[in-house]
Each structure stands twice: as C-alpha cells, then as structure tokens.
N, C-alpha and C positions, 0 to 999 in steps of 0.2 A: 834933092832928096830930103833935106830939112823941111822944105815947104810941105811935102807930102805928109811927113810925120806930124807937123804942126796942124795941118788940115784935119788929119784923122783924129788927133787929140781934141780939137775943137768940136768935131762932130760928136765924138763920144761924150764929151762934157755936156754938150747941148741936149743929147739924147738922155743922158742921165738926169739932167735937171727937169726935162719934160716928164719923165717917169715919176720923179719925186713930187712934182707939182700936181700931176694928175691924181696920184693916190691920196694926197692930202686935201684935195678940193672939197670932198663931201664933209670930212671931219671939220675942217676950218669953216666951211660954209655953214655948218650947222650952228655955229657960234653966233652967226648973224640972223638966224631964222627965228621968227617971233610968231606967236599965236595971232591969228587975224590976218596974216598975210594971204595974198591970193596965191593960187596954185602956180600961175605964171611967174610971180615974184620968187617963189621958192625954187622953181625949176631954173630960173636965171641964176640964182645963187649956188645951187647944187649941181647943176648940169643935167643932161638928158639921159644919163645912164641909170634908168630906173625900171621897175616892173610894176604894172597895175595889178595889185594883189586881189582887189575886190571893188566892185561897183554895185550899189543897191539904192533903191529908192525907199526912204523912210518916212514916217509921218512928219519928221522935222525938215526933210529935204533930201537931196541927192548926196549920198555918202560915197566918197571914192578914197581908197586906201593905196597909197604908193609905197614901195620899198626901194631904198636907195642902198646899194652895197657899199660896205666899208672895207677898204683894202689896207694892208699893212705891208710895207716893204721890208723884207727880212734880210735880204742880201742886195747890195747895190748891183744894178744891172740886170736884175731878175724881175719878173712880173710880181706884182703884189699878191699877197695871200688874202683870201676873204676871211675876215675875222667876225663880221657881223652885218646887220642891216639896220638902217634907220627907217622906221615905219612911220609914215605921216598920214594922218586922217584929215580929209577935207570935207567939210559940209557946205554944200552949195558953192563950192569953189574957194572957201576960206579955211585956213588951217586951224583945226579945233583941238588936236591932240598929236603928241609925238612920243615915241618910245624907241628903245634900242634892244635888238635881239642879238644874242651871240650866235655865231654860225656853229652848227653842231658838227662835232667831229666823230666820224665812224671809227670804232675801235680797230686798231691794226692798220689804219690807213693814214697817210700824211696829208690828205686833201679833205677839204670840208664836204660834207653831204648837204646839199641845199635843202632847208626846211620846206615842207609843202603846206 
C-alpha cells in the first residue's frame, strides 16, 4: 500500500517538474539567443513549438518570421497560460531581430485571443 502511494507521489512530482521545465524553456532559452545565430541554432535552444508567421523574398534576401509562444504557469498542475510571443526575424537563415508581443486578452474572457 505504501509502495503505491510512493509511486503515485513520484509520478506526480515528475509530471509537475516536466510542466514547469516545459513552460520555462522558451523564456530561459531566449536569454542565450544572440543576433547572428542560425535558425537551426535558435530552434535547438527554444524548441520546435513555434509558428511561421511570415516568409517573404526581399532585396536583401529571404526573410522568415517565427513566433514562439511564452507560457506562464499560474497554478501548479495546470497547463500554462499564454502570456505573449517571442517574434524572431531571420534573414537568409540568420537571426537579425527579436521582439516580444503580449498576448491580447479579450474583455470578459479569461483566455487569450491569439493575435492575427
């Protein structure tokens, strides 16, 4: 009986730790991102949870814009809440610009409305 309780507790702690680490990955990863890094290097640091916001050919080269969601854990054991996006601009596969956009909240709702 005690073995089952211990096993359940261990699984819950491991799951909680995984959620906490997953939600903090992009935020802590951004601290190690630098201009001039390749797209592959950035994805290796931030993970593959991103959207391609735009792709365009310019006079300077191919411009690709990626958006990485930023989640905040409000209550332990619950999914993170989207609080914003890290937007990264790559010119010919090299990082040339970054910025942060807050997630927009729709009045009267507790969940974010994704910017378009």
